[in-house]
VOMIDO-66935 format. One record per residue (C-alpha): residue number from 0; z, x, y. Coordinates in steps of 0.1 Angstrom, whole numbers, padded with zeros to 4 digits. Example, Ala and Ser with C-alpha at 12.3 -4.5 7.8 and 13.67 -1.06 7.14 Angstrom:
<nodes>
(0 (0078 0123 -0045)) (1 (0071 0137 -0011)) 
</nodes>
This chain:
<nodes>
(0 (0895 1199 -0545)) (1 (0896 1170 -0520)) (2 (0892 1132 -0526)) (3 (0864 1119 -0504)) (4 (0865 1081 -0503)) (5 (0836 1057 -0498)) (6 (0826 1025 -0480)) (7 (0794 1011 -0494)) (8 (0779 0984 -0472)) (9 (0755 0957 -0484)) (10 (0746 0927 -0462)) (11 (0774 0936 -0439)) (12 (0801 0935 -0466)) (13 (0820 0962 -0485)) (14 (0806 0961 -0520)) (15 (0799 0981 -0551)) (16 (0764 0974 -0564)) (17 (0742 0987 -0592)) (18 (0721 1010 -0571)) (19 (0689 1007 -0591)) (20 (0689 0969 -0587)) (21 (0686 0969 -0549)) (22 (0653 0954 -0539)) (23 (0634 0961 -0507)) (24 (0617 0927 -0507)) (25 (0648 0905 -0502)) (26 (0676 0931 -0500)) (27 (0692 0915 -0532)) (28 (0712 0935 -0557)) (29 (0734 0931 -0587)) (30 (0770 0932 -0573)) (31 (0799 0946 -0593)) (32 (0825 0940 -0565)) (33 (0826 0924 -0531)) (34 (0857 0929 -0509)) (35 (0873 0904 -0487)) (36 (0884 0933 -0465)) (37 (0863 0946 -0437)) (38 (0848 0981 -0434)) (39 (0873 0987 -0406)) (40 (0902 0979 -0430)) (41 (0890 1005 -0454)) (42 (0885 1031 -0426)) (43 (0920 1024 -0414)) (44 (0934 1030 -0449)) (45 (0916 1063 -0453)) (46 (0928 1073 -0418)) (47 (0964 1065 -0428)) (48 (0961 1088 -0458)) (49 (0941 1114 -0438)) (50 (0912 1114 -0462)) (51 (0886 1132 -0441)) (52 (0850 1135 -0453)) (53 (0847 1100 -0467)) (54 (0813 1084 -0464)) (55 (0798 1051 -0453)) (56 (0765 1043 -0471)) (57 (0743 1015 -0457)) (58 (0725 0999 -0485)) (59 (0696 0981 -0469)) (60 (0695 0964 -0435)) (61 (0721 0943 -0416)) (62 (0749 0969 -0420)) (63 (0750 0985 -0385)) (64 (0777 0963 -0372)) (65 (0800 0969 -0401)) (66 (0793 1006 -0400)) (67 (0801 1007 -0362)) (68 (0834 0989 -0370)) (69 (0844 1016 -0396)) (70 (0833 1045 -0373)) (71 (0853 1030 -0344)) (72 (0884 1027 -0366)) (73 (0883 1064 -0373)) (74 (0861 1085 -0349)) (75 (0853 1118 -0365)) (76 (0868 1110 -0398)) (77 (0838 1095 -0417)) (78 (0803 1105 -0426)) (79 (0773 1080 -0427)) (80 (0741 1077 -0447)) (81 (0714 1051 -0454)) (82 (0682 1049 -0434)) (83 (0690 1079 -0413)) (84 (0661 1097 -0395)) (85 (0657 1123 -0368)) (86 (0652 1094 -0343)) (87 (0685 1076 -0350)) (88 (0707 1104 -0363)) (89 (0723 1112 -0329)) (90 (0731 1076 -0323)) (91 (0755 1075 -0353)) (92 (0771 1108 -0342)) (93 (0777 1091 -0308)) (94 (0792 1061 -0327)) (95 (0818 1084 -0342)) (96 (0804 1098 -0374)) (97 (0814 1133 -0382)) (98 (0781 1139 -0402)) (99 (0750 1121 -0411)) (100 (0738 1120 -0448)) (101 (0701 1121 -0457)) (102 (0680 1119 -0488)) (103 (0647 1102 -0487)) (104 (0638 1113 -0451)) (105 (0639 1149 -0464)) (106 (0628 1145 -0500)) (107 (0595 1126 -0496)) (108 (0565 1123 -0519)) (109 (0582 1144 -0545)) (110 (0588 1174 -0523)) (111 (0611 1188 -0496)) (112 (0597 1178 -0462)) (113 (0607 1208 -0441)) (114 (0592 1193 -0410)) (115 (0617 1164 -0411)) (116 (0645 1187 -0421)) (117 (0639 1208 -0390)) (118 (0638 1176 -0369)) (119 (0672 1166 -0382)) (120 (0687 1200 -0374)) (121 (0673 1198 -0339)) (122 (0686 1163 -0334)) (123 (0723 1168 -0345)) (124 (0727 1204 -0355)) (125 (0732 1221 -0389)) (126 (0770 1215 -0388)) (127 (0765 1177 -0386)) (128 (0741 1174 -0415)) (129 (0748 1166 -0452)) (130 (0720 1166 -0477)) (131 (0723 1141 -0506)) (132 (0710 1160 -0537)) (133 (0716 1131 -0561)) (134 (0699 1141 -0594)) (135 (0691 1133 -0630)) (136 (0687 1156 -0660)) (137 (0653 1164 -0673)) (138 (0643 1191 -0698)) (139 (0678 1208 -0695)) (140 (0675 1210 -0658)) (141 (0685 1186 -0629)) (142 (0660 1173 -0605)) (143 (0666 1155 -0572)) (144 (0658 1117 -0574)) (145 (0649 1093 -0546)) (146 (0641 1056 -0541)) (147 (0673 1041 -0557)) (148 (0673 1071 -0581)) (149 (0641 1059 -0597)) (150 (0616 1086 -0587)) (151 (0619 1123 -0597)) (152 (0610 1149 -0571)) (153 (0598 1184 -0581)) (154 (0630 1199 -0565)) (155 (0653 1214 -0591)) (156 (0690 1216 -0584)) (157 (0694 1253 -0590)) (158 (0710 1284 -0575)) (159 (0678 1291 -0554)) (160 (0675 1255 -0541)) (161 (0712 1253 -0532)) (162 (0711 1286 -0513)) (163 (0679 1277 -0495)) (164 (0690 1242 -0484)) (165 (0725 1255 -0474)) (166 (0707 1272 -0445)) (167 (0700 1237 -0430)) (168 (0732 1217 -0436)) (169 (0770 1217 -0436)) (170 (0777 1201 -0470)) (171 (0760 1186 -0501)) (172 (0767 1152 -0516)) (173 (0756 1150 -0553)) (174 (0755 1118 -0574)) (175 (0750 1124 -0611)) (176 (0726 1095 -0612)) (177 (0725 1094 -0651)) (178 (0762 1087 -0654)) (179 (0768 1069 -0621)) (180 (0785 1035 -0626)) (181 (0787 1039 -0664)) (182 (0824 1049 -0664)) (183 (0819 1072 -0693)) (184 (0831 1104 -0678)) (185 (0817 1130 -0653)) (186 (0788 1153 -0659)) (187 (0807 1185 -0662)) (188 (0776 1206 -0668)) (189 (0764 1196 -0633)) (190 (0799 1201 -0618)) (191 (0799 1237 -0633)) (192 (0764 1244 -0618)) (193 (0776 1232 -0583)) (194 (0808 1252 -0584)) (195 (0790 1284 -0595)) (196 (0760 1282 -0571)) (197 (0767 1261 -0540)) (198 (0775 1284 -0510)) (199 (0788 1254 -0489)) (200 (0812 1225 -0496)) (201 (0799 1200 -0522)) (202 (0811 1165 -0532)) (203 (0804 1152 -0567)) (204 (0801 1115 -0577)) (205 (0795 1099 -0611)) (206 (0814 1088 -0641)) (207 (0849 1096 -0629)) (208 (0872 1068 -0644)) (209 (0906 1084 -0652)) (210 (0930 1110 -0639)) (211 (0920 1133 -0669)) (212 (0884 1130 -0656)) (213 (0896 1143 -0622)) (214 (0915 1171 -0639)) (215 (0884 1181 -0658)) (216 (0863 1181 -0626)) (217 (0890 1202 -0609)) (218 (0891 1227 -0637)) (219 (0854 1229 -0643)) (220 (0847 1230 -0606)) (221 (0872 1258 -0601)) (222 (0889 1236 -0574)) (223 (0858 1240 -0552)) (224 (0840 1207 -0560)) (225 (0853 1177 -0541)) (226 (0851 1142 -0556)) (227 (0842 1106 -0546)) (228 (0849 1075 -0567)) (229 (0835 1040 -0564)) (230 (0836 1012 -0589)) (231 (0864 1027 -0611)) (232 (0890 1025 -0582)) (233 (0913 0996 -0580)) (234 (0902 0993 -0543)) (235 (0869 0981 -0557)) (236 (0880 0961 -0587)) (237 (0885 0990 -0612)) (238 (0915 1002 -0631)) (239 (0920 1037 -0616)) (240 (0948 1037 -0590)) (241 (0937 1047 -0555)) (242 (0972 1059 -0548)) (243 (0973 1081 -0579)) (244 (0940 1097 -0570)) (245 (0953 1104 -0534)) (246 (0985 1119 -0547)) (247 (0968 1140 -0574)) (248 (0943 1155 -0549)) (249 (0969 1161 -0522)) (250 (0992 1181 -0546)) 
</nodes>
């Protein structure tokens, strides 16, 4: 299990926001934490600790300059998502991203848009593409959600879906949207599903607040499911020690 850190950007600043409150009209959001450090500062920290596979997420417009700063600080060390399309994906690889992360461009109108998926693969290659399969539980299954996690698609996170989509990408990123930001523990049922059925690397996010939570994900995920942590970390105003997480995952 690896720790994959994050840099969430909103209005050019490193923040932790309540994802469902981000509004398209004026790009406003409920902010849990705003850092006085730059995106480049965080990238340099992750580089120092050799935490490869961390991701930059652009939340709305006006974040390209900050994203460029972070990518320049660690070329090849970070992934990027947020507003990525087949038309601009290669640009971010040129900036220094190891991978691009995509959700809504592929999961459109409730379905998988295979035309757009093929365009992305043509633009950057399968080995540079990560699909964000953030999901919510419904009727004892998990379904991919889009548009700030408000809209359910008809795509179930299942053995069949994971195996099918793995043909087009290098990794999966999966936020457990029902527990994200609630700091009430991870969704271990989802972690177990990912560990059992994902044929490619997968990073889980959602609800991790303590070291025992990390231990539970490691055990349930059979050491195969990587983790990312946001608001709970002391880097972002939380109580969980970043250094303790790094040391645990590097053991």
